[in-house]
C-alpha positions as CSV (number, residue, x, y, z in Angstrom):
1,M,-6.1,-22.1,14.7
2,R,-8.4,-19.0,15.4
3,A,-9.3,-17.0,12.4
4,A,-11.7,-14.3,11.2
5,Y,-13.5,-15.5,8.1
6,Y,-16.8,-15.0,6.1
7,R,-18.9,-17.3,4.1
8,A,-20.7,-14.8,2.0
9,Y,-20.4,-11.2,0.9
10,G,-22.1,-8.5,2.8
11,P,-21.9,-5.9,5.5
12,A,-18.8,-6.2,7.6
13,R,-20.6,-6.4,11.1
14,E,-22.9,-9.1,9.6
15,V,-20.7,-11.6,7.6
16,F,-17.7,-12.0,9.8
17,E,-17.4,-15.0,11.9
18,I,-14.4,-16.0,14.5
19,G,-13.8,-19.7,14.9
20,E,-11.4,-22.5,14.7
21,V,-10.0,-23.6,11.2
22,A,-7.3,-26.1,10.3
23,T,-3.8,-24.9,10.9
24,P,-1.9,-24.8,7.6
25,V,1.5,-26.7,7.0
26,A,4.4,-25.3,5.2
27,G,4.7,-26.9,1.8
28,K,7.7,-27.1,-0.5
29,G,9.3,-23.6,-0.8
30,E,7.0,-22.2,1.8
31,V,7.3,-20.9,5.4
32,L,4.7,-21.2,8.2
33,V,4.3,-17.8,9.9
34,R,2.7,-17.3,13.4
35,L,1.0,-14.0,12.6
36,R,0.9,-11.1,15.1
37,A,-1.0,-8.5,13.1
38,S,-3.0,-8.4,9.8
39,G,-3.2,-5.3,7.8
40,I,-6.5,-4.2,6.2
41,N,-6.6,-2.3,2.9
42,P,-9.6,-0.6,1.2
43,T,-9.5,-3.4,-1.4
44,D,-10.0,-6.1,1.3
45,A,-13.3,-4.2,2.5
46,K,-14.5,-3.8,-1.2
47,K,-13.9,-7.5,-1.7
48,R,-15.9,-8.5,1.4
49,A,-18.7,-6.3,0.4
50,G,-19.0,-8.0,-3.0
51,N,-17.5,-5.4,-5.2
52,R,-14.7,-7.6,-6.7
53,G,-16.6,-10.4,-8.4
54,T,-17.9,-13.8,-7.0
55,I,-16.9,-15.2,-3.8
56,E,-13.9,-17.5,-4.4
57,A,-14.6,-20.3,-1.7
58,S,-17.0,-21.5,0.9
59,L,-15.0,-19.9,3.6
60,V,-12.7,-17.0,3.1
61,I,-10.0,-15.6,5.4
62,P,-9.3,-12.2,4.0
63,H,-6.3,-9.7,4.0
64,H,-3.1,-9.7,1.9
65,D,-0.9,-8.0,4.4
66,G,0.6,-9.1,7.9
67,A,3.4,-9.6,10.1
68,G,4.7,-12.3,12.4
69,M,7.4,-14.9,13.1
70,I,8.4,-17.9,11.2
71,E,7.7,-21.0,13.0
72,A,8.5,-23.7,10.5
73,V,9.8,-24.2,6.9
74,G,9.0,-26.5,4.0
75,D,11.3,-28.5,1.8
76,G,13.8,-26.2,-0.1
77,V,13.8,-23.3,2.6
78,D,16.8,-22.6,4.8
79,P,15.9,-23.9,8.3
80,A,17.8,-20.9,9.7
81,R,14.8,-18.7,8.8
82,V,12.9,-20.3,11.7
83,G,12.4,-17.5,14.4
84,E,12.8,-14.6,11.9
85,R,10.6,-11.6,12.1
86,V,8.7,-11.1,8.7
87,W,6.2,-9.0,7.0
88,I,3.8,-10.7,4.6
89,W,2.9,-9.6,1.1
90,E,0.2,-11.1,-1.2
91,G,-1.0,-13.3,1.6
92,Q,-4.4,-13.9,-0.1
93,F,-3.3,-13.5,-3.8
94,R,-5.2,-16.1,-5.9
95,R,-6.3,-18.1,-3.0
96,P,-9.1,-17.7,-0.3
97,F,-6.8,-17.8,2.9
98,G,-5.1,-14.7,4.0
99,T,-3.6,-13.1,7.1
100,A,-6.6,-12.6,9.3
101,A,-5.6,-15.8,11.3
102,E,-3.1,-17.1,13.7
103,Y,-1.0,-18.9,11.0
104,I,-0.5,-18.6,7.3
105,A,1.7,-20.9,5.1
106,I,3.1,-18.9,2.2
107,A,5.9,-18.9,-0.3
108,A,9.2,-18.1,1.3
109,D,9.8,-15.0,-0.8
110,R,6.3,-13.4,0.3
111,A,7.6,-13.3,3.8
112,A,10.2,-10.5,3.9
113,P,12.5,-9.7,6.8
114,L,11.0,-7.2,9.1
115,G,14.0,-6.8,11.4
116,E,13.7,-5.0,14.8
117,A,13.0,-1.4,13.9
118,A,9.3,-2.0,13.2
119,S,6.5,-3.4,15.4
120,F,4.5,-6.4,14.1
121,A,1.4,-3.8,13.7
122,E,3.7,-1.5,11.6
123,G,4.9,-4.5,9.6
124,A,1.4,-5.3,8.7
125,G,1.0,-1.9,7.3
126,L,3.5,-2.6,4.4
127,G,2.4,-5.1,1.8
128,V,-0.1,-3.6,-0.7
129,P,0.4,0.1,0.0
130,A,4.2,0.0,0.3
131,I,4.8,-2.2,-2.8
132,T,2.2,0.0,-4.8
133,A,4.2,3.1,-3.8
134,W,7.5,1.6,-4.8
135,F,6.2,0.9,-8.4
136,S,4.4,4.4,-8.4
137,V,7.9,5.9,-7.9
138,F,10.4,3.7,-9.5
139,K,8.4,2.0,-12.4
140,D,10.5,3.9,-14.9
141,G,13.8,3.7,-12.9
142,P,15.7,6.0,-10.7
143,V,14.2,9.4,-9.7
144,A,17.5,11.0,-8.3
145,G,17.4,14.8,-9.2
146,Q,13.8,14.7,-10.1
147,T,10.9,16.7,-8.6
148,V,8.0,14.2,-7.6
149,L,4.6,15.5,-6.7
150,V,2.7,12.8,-4.2
151,T,-0.9,13.8,-3.8
152,G,-2.3,12.6,-0.5
153,G,1.2,12.5,1.1
154,A,-0.1,11.3,4.4
155,G,-2.2,8.5,2.9
156,A,-1.5,4.7,3.1
157,V,0.2,4.7,-0.2
158,G,1.2,8.4,-0.3
159,H,3.1,8.3,2.8
160,W,5.3,5.4,1.5
161,A,5.8,7.2,-1.9
162,V,7.1,10.3,-0.3
163,Q,9.7,8.3,1.7
164,F,10.7,6.1,-1.2
165,A,11.0,9.2,-3.6
166,R,13.2,11.0,-0.9
167,I,15.3,7.9,-0.4
168,G,15.7,7.7,-4.1
169,G,17.2,11.2,-4.2
170,A,14.2,13.2,-5.5
171,R,12.8,16.5,-4.2
172,V,9.3,15.7,-3.0
173,I,6.2,18.0,-3.1
174,A,3.1,16.5,-1.4
175,T,-0.5,17.5,-1.0
176,A,-2.5,17.1,2.3
177,S,-5.9,18.2,3.6
178,S,-4.9,19.2,7.3
179,P,-2.2,20.5,9.3
180,D,-1.7,17.1,11.0
181,K,-1.4,15.4,7.7
182,A,0.9,18.0,6.3
183,A,3.2,17.3,9.3
184,R,3.3,13.7,8.6
185,A,4.1,14.2,5.0
186,R,7.0,16.6,6.0
187,A,8.3,14.1,8.6
188,A,8.3,11.5,5.7
189,G,10.5,13.8,3.5
190,A,8.4,16.2,1.7
191,T,10.1,19.4,1.3
192,R,6.9,21.3,0.5
193,V,3.4,20.4,1.4
194,I,0.3,22.0,-0.3
195,D,-3.2,22.1,1.1
196,Y,-5.4,21.1,-1.8
197,R,-8.4,22.1,-0.1
198,K,-7.3,25.8,0.0
199,D,-4.6,26.3,-2.5
200,D,-4.1,26.1,-6.3
201,V,-1.9,22.9,-6.5
202,A,-0.8,23.3,-10.0
203,K,0.3,26.9,-9.5
204,R,2.2,26.1,-6.5
205,V,4.1,23.3,-8.1
206,R,5.1,25.4,-11.1
207,E,6.2,28.2,-8.7
208,A,8.4,25.6,-6.8
209,T,9.9,24.3,-10.0
210,G,10.6,27.7,-11.8
211,G,7.6,27.1,-14.0
212,R,8.8,23.7,-15.4
213,G,6.4,21.4,-13.4
214,A,6.8,18.1,-11.6
215,D,8.8,15.4,-13.4
216,R,6.6,12.7,-11.9
217,I,3.3,12.7,-10.1
218,V,2.1,9.8,-7.8
219,E,-1.7,10.2,-8.0
220,V,-4.3,9.0,-5.4
221,E,-7.4,10.2,-7.2
222,F,-6.9,10.1,-11.0
223,G,-10.4,11.0,-12.2
224,G,-10.9,13.9,-9.9
225,N,-7.5,15.3,-10.0
226,L,-6.5,14.6,-13.7
227,P,-6.9,18.4,-14.9
228,V,-4.6,19.6,-12.0
229,A,-2.2,16.8,-12.6
230,L,-1.8,17.7,-16.2
231,A,-1.3,21.4,-15.3
232,A,1.3,20.6,-12.7
233,L,3.3,18.0,-14.8
234,R,6.3,19.0,-16.9
235,T,6.4,18.5,-20.7
236,G,7.1,14.8,-21.2
237,G,6.5,13.9,-17.4
238,V,5.2,10.9,-15.9
239,L,1.7,10.3,-14.2
240,A,1.5,7.1,-12.0
241,T,-1.9,6.6,-10.6
242,Y,-3.0,3.9,-8.3
243,A,-6.5,4.8,-7.5
244,S,-9.6,6.8,-8.6
245,M,-12.3,6.2,-5.9
246,G,-14.0,9.5,-6.2
247,T,-14.4,9.5,-9.9
248,P,-13.9,5.9,-11.1
249,N,-15.0,6.6,-14.6
250,A,-12.4,9.4,-15.5
251,V,-12.9,11.7,-18.5
252,F,-9.5,12.0,-20.2
253,P,-8.8,15.4,-21.6
254,Y,-6.8,14.2,-24.6
255,Y,-5.9,17.6,-26.0
256,D,-4.8,19.1,-22.6
257,A,-2.5,16.0,-22.4
258,L,-1.2,16.5,-25.9
259,F,-0.6,20.3,-25.7
260,K,0.1,20.8,-22.2
261,T,2.5,17.9,-21.5
262,G,3.7,17.2,-25.0
263,G,4.0,13.5,-24.5
264,L,2.5,12.3,-21.2
265,T,3.5,8.9,-19.8
266,L,0.8,7.3,-17.9
267,H,1.0,4.3,-15.7
268,V,-2.0,2.9,-14.1
269,V,-0.3,0.9,-11.2
270,A,-1.7,-2.4,-9.7
271,C,0.9,-4.0,-7.6
272,F,-0.6,-7.6,-8.2
273,N,-0.2,-7.4,-12.0
274,E,3.4,-6.0,-12.0
275,P,6.3,-8.4,-13.0
276,D,6.9,-10.9,-10.3
277,A,10.8,-10.3,-10.2
278,M,10.1,-6.5,-9.8
279,R,7.8,-7.3,-7.0
280,R,10.3,-9.4,-5.1
281,R,12.9,-6.5,-5.8
282,A,10.4,-4.0,-4.3
283,A,9.9,-6.0,-1.2
284,A,13.6,-6.6,-0.8
285,E,14.4,-3.0,-1.0
286,I,11.6,-2.1,1.5
287,S,13.0,-4.6,4.0
288,A,16.5,-3.2,3.5
289,W,15.2,0.3,4.3
290,L,13.4,-0.9,7.2
291,G,16.5,-2.7,8.5
292,V,18.4,0.6,8.7
293,G,15.7,2.5,10.2
294,A,15.1,4.8,7.2
295,L,11.3,4.5,7.2
296,V,8.6,6.0,9.5
297,H,5.2,4.6,9.8
298,N,1.7,6.0,9.8
299,P,-0.3,5.8,12.9
300,V,-1.8,2.2,13.6
301,V,-5.4,1.9,14.6
302,A,-5.6,-1.7,16.2
303,F,-8.6,-4.0,16.6
304,P,-8.5,-7.5,18.2
305,L,-9.1,-10.3,15.8
306,E,-12.5,-10.8,17.3
307,K,-13.5,-7.3,16.2
308,A,-12.8,-8.0,12.5
309,G,-16.2,-6.6,11.4
310,E,-15.6,-3.3,13.3
311,A,-12.2,-3.0,11.8
312,H,-13.6,-3.3,8.3
313,A,-16.1,-0.9,9.1
314,A,-13.4,1.7,10.3
315,V,-11.6,1.2,6.8
316,E,-14.9,1.9,5.1
317,A,-15.5,4.9,7.1
318,G,-12.0,6.4,6.1
319,T,-10.4,6.1,9.5
320,D,-7.1,8.0,9.6
321,G,-4.3,5.7,10.1
322,K,-3.4,2.0,9.2
323,V,-6.2,-0.3,10.5
324,V,-4.9,-3.7,11.6
325,L,-6.1,-6.7,13.4
326,E,-3.8,-7.8,16.2
327,V,-3.7,-11.5,16.4
C-alpha cells in the first residue's frame, strides 16, 4: 500500500517520504479499513518535529485520525461490518503506524460509524479534537441548564465543544477573533460570541449571567487566559483546559482561585489518558449525533497524500480549518 512516512524527526518538507509499505491484515478483534482521508492535528506535527520524545520505530506512519470504509474483519468481529463507513480514533496510539496510508488495521471499537451525513474528509476531522471536546464538556456529567464558556469557539476542539454543550442542553458563550470565526461559532450553537481581541471577556460573561459567571469553561489557552478565566467563572465552577501553547509554563494565581471562585475544579484534559470505557462512550455518542445530522463541520483544507510535508507545514502555520490528507 502507499503511505506517507518518516524515518527521522525534522522539518515537515524534509523528512516525509511517500512509498510502498506492507498492507496490514486485520487481526483478532480488528477491522481493516481502506482509508479515504487522514486528519492532522497539531500534536502530529509536534511529534514529527521531535517535540514529543524519541522516535518509536525505524519507520513511522503518522496521524491518529482518519476515515474510510471497512474492507475486512478479523476473528471475533461481525462480518456485517464489511462495507461500513467509519471514522478512526487513536489510529497511532502506542504504535508507529497511523492513518497516513491507504489502509489501517485497528481495534474494531476504534472504527466508529460515520454514516452518510459526513464526507470522509469531514470524518477525518473528528478523532482527537472531538473526543477532547467531549471530555472538556462532559467529564463531570450533564451540563443541561448550565452556562458554558468555550474559548476559541471556531477552533478544532472549540467548535465541537460548542456543539456538544448545546446538544447537552447548555447555554453556550464563545470567544472568537474575527467576524468569520464568530459566525462559525454561532452556527455551531453559541448564543453569544465575544471578540476576545477587542472586548473584556470576563465582564461580558458576567453581564450575560447576571453577575454569576460561567458554570464551566472549556479553555484553549490555559496559561495565557487563566486570569480572565478565573474572573469569568462562577463560585465553585469548573475549568477544563486542553492546551496552553502560548504560555506552556503557566503561573497559577492561587489566591485569585481561592477567593474569586471559592472552590475551583480544574481538569487538564488529555483524551488519550481518559478511561477507556469513557473514550468509547464519547465515540459512540459522537457517531450517534453524526447519524442524525446534528453536527456541523469546520472547513476542510485538503492535500493529497503525496503532499504530506506541505500539509504538516500548513498545520504549523496555523491554517484556518481542518487540514487533512486525501488518500
